Every structure is written in structure tokens, then in C-alpha cells.
N, C-alpha and C positions, 0 to 999 in steps of 0.2 A: 255205842262207842262214843263217849263224850270227849275224852282227853287222850291226846297222843303227843308225846314229847320225845324227840330224838336226842338221846344222851351222848351218843358216840358213833362216829362212822370211822372205820379204819380200813385202809387199803394196804395189803401186805404182799411182798414178793420174797420168796425163799429161794436163795441161790445155792448152787452146788459148790461154788468157790466164792470167797469174799471179793466183792468189787473193791476198787481202790477208794476207800472212804475219805482219806485226806484230800484226794483230787475232787471227789464229789462235794466235799465241804467248801473247797475253794471256789468251785463253780456256783454253788448256792449262795455264798457270800457275795459274789458278783451280781447276783440277782436280788440282793436286798435282804437276805435271810440273816438272822442272828445265828451264829454257828459255834460249835464246840471248839475249844482250843486243841491244837495239834502240836505235840512235842515230838520233834524229829530226832532220831538217833542215827547211827551209822548205817544200820541195816533194817530199821523198823521205825514205826511211828506210834505214839500213844495218843489216844483220844481221851480228852477230859470232858465228860458229858456236861451239858448245860444243867440238866436235872437228872438225878439218879433214877434208875440205873443206866438207861440207854438213850436218853434224848440228846440228839446231836445237832438239831437245827430247829428253828421256828420262825414263824411270821404270822401276825394276826392271831387267829384262834388255832392255827395249825401247828402241830408238833411232829417232827420227824425223828424216828428212833432207829437204831441199828443194834441187833443182838448178834454179837460175834460168835456166840455158842451155837445158835440156831441158824446163823447166816440169813437172818430175816430183816428186811428193810420195811419199816412201817410208817404210814402217813395217817395222822389221826386228827379229827376235828368234829365238832357237832354241826358244823356249817357245810352243807352240801356244795355250795358254790366255791368256797375257799378250798375244800379238799380236792375238788376237781381241778382247779387252777394249779394248785401245788403239785398234784400228781403229774399233770402234763409237763410242768417245769422239771420235775425230778426225772421223768422218763426221757425228756430231751437232753438233760445233762448226762444221763447214762448212755444215750445214743452217741453223744459227742465223745464219750470215753470208750467207744466200741464195745459196750456191754449190750448183748442181745437178750433182752428180758424174756423173749419167747423161748429161750433155751434154759431158763431157770427151772428149778425143781417144781416150784409152784409159781407161775408167772403173775397171776392176778387173783387175789382173794379179797373179798369185802366182808367185814364183820360189822354188823349194826347192833347197837344196844338201844332199846327204847322202853318207855313206860307208857302203859295204855290202860284206860278204864274200860273194862271188857267183861262180858259173860260168855265164854266160849261154849260151843254146843256140847263138847265132851264133858262139861261139868254136870250135865243131866244124867250121866251114867252113875248109878248107885249100886252098891253091893251089900248084901245082907250077911253080917257076921255076928249076929246076936248070940250064937252059941259059943263064940270066942271072946267077944267084947260086949260091953253094955251099950253099944251104939253100932250103927251101920257106917259104911264108908262111901265116900264120893270121890270120883276122879277129879283132881284139881290141877295136875300138871300134864302138859302134852308136848310131844316131840314129833315133828314131821320131816321126812327126808325124801330125796329124789327116789321115785319108785324103782327105777332101774340103775340107780347111781352107785358109785363106789367112793367111799369116804377118803380114799387115798388118791383119787384121780383129780385132774384139773377141771372137771365138770362135776359140780356137786352143789346141793342145796340142803340146808338143815335149818329148820325153824323150831325154836324152843320157847314155850310159853309157861312161865312159872308165877304163881301168886306172890305178891309181897306181903308176907304174913302179918306184918305190923299193922296193915290196913284192912286185913280180911275180916268180913262179917258174913256169917253164913246165911243171914236172911236177906242180904242185899241182892238186887238184880245184877249189879255190876261191882267188880272189885278191881283194885289196882294190880296190874300184872307187869312183870319184867319180860320183855321180848328180846330174844337174841337170834340173829340171822347170820349164818355163814354161807356165802355164795361164791363159788368159783366158776368163772366163765371167761369167754374172750373179752378183750378190753372194751370194745364198743358196747356190749351188752351190760357190762358192769357200770360204765359211765351213764348209760341210759337209766339204769336202776337207781343210781345215786341222784340223778337229776330229778327223778320223779318219786323219791323215796317215800314221802308221806302218803301220796295217793296209792302207791303200790302196797304199802303196809296196810292201809285201811281196807283195800279190796281183799288182800290176803287174809286179814284177820276176820273179816266178815264171813269168810268161808269155813272158819274153824270153830 
């Protein structure tokens, strides 16, 4: 494994009810964030995103978005330190608003997208189909999930490894792969995961 690039880290919280996004934006603006415009009416407020469709705030490499349809607040950046700092500030703002993240439908979910030069062990699995095709087949994509997990629960792990076909060469020892991780756990474990993201991914991928 020669190359590992973190393309995106995303922390998401999915609520049962929409938090007061205009108040959240006001608090984030006070902490130095560029925020979306809020147009107030008599009984409602309209959010005009910074970037379509849902980006409502940003600072440095971090973008914060909110999807009103899914009731999901997202914090996104390729930089582990910046996303941790922003997440702590957002969670502090929500606490000041009396929003209990622990009572959300999905309190804490991390999604990581990376590219890596890799030869997974499962690519050694070959299948003979000469009677159907003029070639044999090899397993090139893999997915790994929590052994006793439930994909709808708040504790879940899913690792997906897919080749980037534009760079694939069958004779090469390593090829470029897109790696996606979905990880739901308690807050402290997710923060530790992000803080050590590169080392964790390398150890994880060495085992597959």
C-alpha cells in the first residue's frame, strides 16, 4: 500500500425534528463562520444556501450543510483537525439551544471517502466460467460490515472497497481503489477514529 489520500470526512446527525437552523446560523456567525442568509417571515424563515443545495455555513476547509427533507445536519472536510474542531463547536451551539443530540434518530455517523493504492486479498479469488464466457472472472470489489450489526442501528460499521476502473491494470500488483467507510458509534470513539484516520485505515486495509 503506497498511496492513501483522504478525500472527504463527514460527520452527520439525523434528527427526528428540525432544530432551529436560523438560531444555529446566528451562533455560528458569532464564532466566525460564513453563514447562509436567513429571510424571516411572520411565521417562518427561509434559508438561502451558500452553495446549492444545502450548504449553510463554512470556515476554512469545512462546510456545514442541512437537508430539511432528511433532517440531517452534516459537517464535511478532508482535514481531520478542522472537522473535529467544527463538530465540537456545532455540538456546543446545539447544546446552548437545548438540543440533545443523544436523542436524535442517528446521533453520530462518520462517512469517510479515500483513495488508496492497494491489492486486497479478495482479488486472489478467481472463478471459472469458460463454458459461459471466453474468460474467467476475478473478485474485484469487496464490502465488509459489522458481524453482529444492524444497518439501521446507531452502532454500525461498513467498509466498501471498489477499484477505480480508469486506472485498473490486470497485471499490476496494486491498483487504485476508492474506499468508503460508514461508522456509527458513540461520540468519543468517532472522534478518536477521525484523529487517527490514516493509521486506522492503513491497518484496516492491510487486513483485507
